C-alpha positions as CSV (number, residue, x, y, z in Angstrom):
1,X,-15.5,14.4,12.2
2,X,-16.0,14.3,16.1
3,X,-13.2,15.7,19.0
4,X,-13.6,12.2,20.4
5,X,-12.8,10.5,17.2
6,X,-8.7,9.3,17.4
7,X,-6.5,10.5,14.1
8,X,-6.6,8.2,10.9
9,X,-3.6,7.0,8.7
10,X,-4.0,7.3,4.8
11,X,-0.9,7.5,1.6
12,X,-1.5,8.8,-1.5
13,X,-1.5,6.3,-4.3
14,X,-1.0,7.7,-7.8
15,X,-1.6,5.8,-10.4
16,X,-1.3,8.5,-13.0
17,X,1.3,11.3,-12.5
18,X,-0.1,14.5,-14.0
19,X,2.0,17.1,-13.8
20,X,5.3,14.9,-14.3
21,X,6.8,15.6,-10.8
22,X,6.3,13.3,-8.1
23,X,5.8,10.1,-9.9
24,X,3.4,7.0,-9.4
25,X,2.8,4.8,-6.9
26,X,2.7,5.6,-2.4
27,X,3.6,10.0,-3.3
28,X,3.1,11.0,0.3
29,X,1.8,10.1,3.9
30,X,-1.0,11.5,6.1
31,X,-2.9,12.1,8.8
32,X,-6.6,13.4,9.5
33,X,-6.8,14.8,13.4
34,X,-9.6,14.8,14.9
35,X,-10.6,18.7,13.9
36,X,-10.3,17.4,10.2
37,X,-7.5,19.2,9.6
38,X,-5.1,16.9,7.8
39,X,-1.1,16.8,7.6
40,X,0.3,15.7,4.4
41,X,3.9,14.2,4.7
42,X,5.5,14.1,0.7
43,X,7.7,11.5,-0.2
44,X,10.3,12.0,-2.6
45,X,13.7,13.8,-3.1
46,X,12.1,17.3,-2.4
47,X,10.3,16.2,0.9
48,X,7.7,18.5,2.7
49,X,4.8,18.5,4.5
50,X,1.5,20.5,3.8
51,X,-1.5,21.2,6.4
52,X,-5.0,21.1,4.7
53,X,-8.7,22.0,6.1
54,X,-9.9,18.6,5.1
55,X,-9.6,15.2,3.4
56,X,-11.7,16.9,0.6
57,X,-9.3,20.0,-0.2
58,X,-6.2,17.2,-0.3
59,X,-8.1,14.9,-2.7
60,X,-9.7,18.3,-4.6
61,X,-6.4,20.0,-5.1
62,X,-3.9,16.4,-5.4
63,X,-6.8,14.2,-6.3
64,X,-6.5,14.8,-10.5
65,X,-9.7,13.9,-11.4
66,X,-8.8,10.2,-9.8
67,X,-5.2,9.5,-10.5
68,X,-4.4,10.1,-7.6
69,X,-6.0,7.7,-4.8
70,X,-6.2,8.4,-0.7
71,X,-5.7,4.9,1.2
72,X,-7.0,4.7,4.6
73,X,-4.5,2.5,6.6
74,X,-7.8,0.6,8.3
75,X,-8.5,-0.2,4.7
76,X,-5.1,-1.5,3.3
77,X,-5.2,-5.3,2.6
78,X,-3.1,-7.6,5.0
79,X,0.1,-7.9,2.4
80,X,1.5,-10.8,4.2
81,X,-1.8,-12.4,4.2
82,X,-2.0,-11.9,0.4
83,X,1.5,-13.5,-0.2
84,X,0.7,-16.6,1.8
85,X,-1.9,-17.3,0.1
86,X,-0.9,-16.8,-3.5
87,X,2.2,-19.7,-1.6
88,X,-0.1,-21.5,-0.9
89,X,-1.6,-21.4,-4.7
90,X,2.1,-22.3,-6.0
91,X,2.0,-25.5,-3.5
92,X,-1.4,-26.4,-4.7
93,X,0.3,-26.1,-7.8
94,X,3.1,-28.1,-7.7
95,X,1.1,-31.0,-6.1
96,X,-1.3,-31.3,-8.7
97,X,-0.3,-29.7,-11.7
98,X,3.1,-29.9,-12.1
99,X,3.6,-31.8,-15.3
100,X,7.3,-32.0,-15.3
101,X,10.2,-31.8,-12.9
102,X,10.9,-28.4,-14.3
103,X,7.1,-27.3,-13.5
104,X,7.7,-28.9,-9.8
105,X,11.2,-27.2,-9.6
106,X,9.7,-23.5,-10.9
107,X,6.5,-23.5,-8.7
108,X,8.8,-24.5,-5.5
109,X,10.6,-22.1,-6.0
110,X,8.1,-19.2,-6.5
111,X,6.4,-20.4,-3.1
112,X,9.5,-20.0,-1.2
113,X,10.2,-16.6,-2.6
114,X,6.5,-15.8,-1.6
115,X,6.6,-16.9,1.6
116,X,9.9,-15.3,1.7
117,X,8.1,-11.7,0.9
118,X,5.3,-12.6,3.7
119,X,7.8,-13.1,6.0
120,X,9.0,-9.8,5.1
121,X,5.9,-7.8,5.1
122,X,5.3,-9.8,9.1
123,X,8.3,-7.7,10.3
124,X,7.9,-4.6,8.8
125,X,4.1,-4.6,9.7
126,X,5.2,-5.5,13.1
127,X,7.7,-2.9,13.2
128,X,5.4,-0.3,12.7
């Protein structure tokens, strides 16, 4: 990493809690500074901030052999777009494959909920 590179945001996504301490899911937020140094802010009941010499150091200590992944912000999928696509599929199902009123009603409810979730995701993204 060169000194002209902008900071990069990431988070630690823990699939398996090897130590039984931090749980699973998003367990920490981080930033990699232009000189390669990493600041990591742990999420949870006892939040703390640690500083590491590199992202490789973070992975070596907290990766637990692949149980925890580094997810870079620029590589995260657009959650709202995914939800909107799912809503479109629910609508298509309701129009083409729903064979009963119950199927049609359920597909419509699913579509509406997915669209609400997409709107919340867009709003949350705009606030960041």
